[in-house]
C-alpha positions in Angstrom: -8.8 -3.8 -17.1 -6.5 -0.9 -17.2 -8.5 0.1 -14.4 -7.8 -0.2 -11.0 -6.3 0.5 -7.6 -2.4 0.4 -6.6 -1.8 -0.1 -3.1 0.7 -0.1 -0.7 0.8 -0.2 3.0 4.4 0.2 5.6 3.9 -1.3 9.0 5.0 0.0 12.2 6.4 -3.4 13.2 6.3 -7.6 12.0 2.8 -7.8 13.2 0.8 -7.6 9.6 -1.9 -5.2 11.8 0.7 -2.1 12.6 0.0 0.1 9.3 1.0 3.6 10.5 1.2 4.8 6.0 -1.7 3.7 3.3 -0.5 5.2 -0.2 -2.7 4.3 -2.7 -3.6 5.6 -6.9 -6.3 5.2 -8.7 -5.9 4.4 -12.0 -8.5 4.6 -14.9 -8.5 4.1 -18.4 -4.1 4.1 -18.2 -4.3 7.2 -16.0 -4.2 8.2 -13.0 -7.2 9.8 -11.5 -7.2 10.1 -8.0 -4.3 9.3 -5.2 -4.6 8.8 -1.2 -1.6 8.9 0.9 -2.0 8.8 4.9 -0.4 8.8 7.7 -1.7 6.2 10.9 -1.2 5.5 14.1 -0.3 2.3 14.4 -2.0 0.8 18.2 0.0 2.1 20.9 1.6 3.9 18.3 5.0 1.3 18.5 7.3 1.3 16.7 10.2 -1.4 16.1 13.5 0.8 15.4 14.9 -1.3 11.9 11.4 -0.3 10.6 11.8 3.2 11.5 15.3 2.6 9.9 13.8 1.9 6.9 10.6 4.0 5.6 11.9 6.2 8.7 8.7 7.1 10.3 8.3 7.5 13.8 6.3 7.3 16.3 6.2 11.6 17.1 4.9 12.0 12.9 1.7 9.6 14.1 0.9 10.5 17.4 -1.4 13.0 16.1 -3.1 10.7 13.0 -5.9 8.8 13.1 -5.9 4.8 13.3 -6.7 2.8 11.0 -10.9 2.1 11.1 -10.9 5.7 11.6 -9.1 6.1 7.5 -11.0 3.1 6.0 -13.9 5.3 4.6 -11.2 7.2 2.9 -9.7 3.8 1.7 -12.0 1.2 1.6 -13.9 3.1 -1.7 -10.8 2.1 -3.8 -11.3 -1.7 -2.6 -13.8 -2.9 -2.9 -15.2 -4.5 -5.6 -12.2 -2.9 -7.4 -8.8 -4.6 -9.5 -6.3 -4.2 -6.9 -2.8 -4.5 -7.8 0.2 -4.3 -5.2 3.3 -5.4 -5.5 4.9 -8.5 -3.2 0.8 -8.4 -2.2 0.0 -11.6 -1.9 3.4 -12.2 0.6 2.5 -8.3 2.6 0.0 -5.7 1.6 -2.9 -7.7 1.1 -2.8 -9.5 4.0 -1.3 -6.7 6.4 -5.2 -5.2 5.1 -6.9 -8.1 6.0 -5.5 -8.9 9.6 -5.8 -5.0 10.2 -9.4 -5.0 9.4 -9.5 -7.6 11.8 -7.3 -6.1 14.1 -10.5 -3.8 14.1 -13.6 -5.7 13.8 -14.2 -4.5 10.3 -15.2 -6.6 7.3 -12.6 -7.8 5.0 -14.0 -6.6 1.3 -14.1 -9.0 -1.5 -11.7 -7.4 -4.6 -9.5 -9.2 -7.3 -5.6 -9.3 -6.2 -2.7 -9.3 -8.7 1.0 -8.6 -8.1 3.8 -7.3 -9.9 6.3 -8.8 -7.9 5.0 -12.5 -9.1 4.4 -10.8 -12.5 7.6 -9.8 -12.8 10.2 -11.7 -10.5 12.3 -8.7 -9.7 12.1 -5.9 -6.6 10.8 -2.5 -7.2 13.7 -0.7 -6.6 15.4 -2.7 -9.6 12.0 -3.1 -11.5 11.9 0.8 -11.7 15.9 1.2 -12.3 15.5 -0.9 -15.6 11.8 0.8 -16.4 13.2 4.0 -15.2 10.2 4.8 -12.8 10.3 7.0 -10.4 10.8 5.6 -6.8 11.1 7.2 -2.9 11.5 3.5 -1.6 9.6 2.8 1.1 7.5 5.6 1.1 3.3 4.3 0.3 2.6 6.7 -2.5 5.6 6.8 -4.4 5.8 2.6 -4.0 2.0 2.9 -4.7 2.7 4.9 -8.4 5.8 2.9 -9.3 3.4 -0.2 -8.5 0.7 1.4 -11.0 3.9 2.1 -13.6 4.8 -1.7 -13.7 0.8 -2.7 -14.0 0.3 -1.0 -17.0 3.8 -1.6 -18.0 2.0 -5.0 -17.9 -0.9 -4.8 -19.1 0.3 -3.1 -22.7 
């Protein structure tokens, strides 16, 4: 069970299909063996200002980035038939993935879902302070790494 993928998505606005950044880490036998961080152009490259204020990703940064359907082949092997963990995953990341795939007419893969928010019952920033885990909050790769560290602590 200490082999899994930790994921995080940032979105451009309130629609769950508006991914603008993907961050993930692959953990095998308790060690990070791979990581992926990709800026993604959301549909119409449209952002809400308050979301830019949260993650600091702007339309200028994603103007020439690929859309999610163009990078899914890079992400899918880390998700399909894997154990996947996300912080607040059932309320955010898992629906974001499903709705984005549906938006682009792509099949939603089977995978085992775990949520570190449900396991620890606190927000990611607070937990990282408690467990002394580095976090550049709302940067998808940093959030995914922190989530992976928390899940490993849960497994111990």
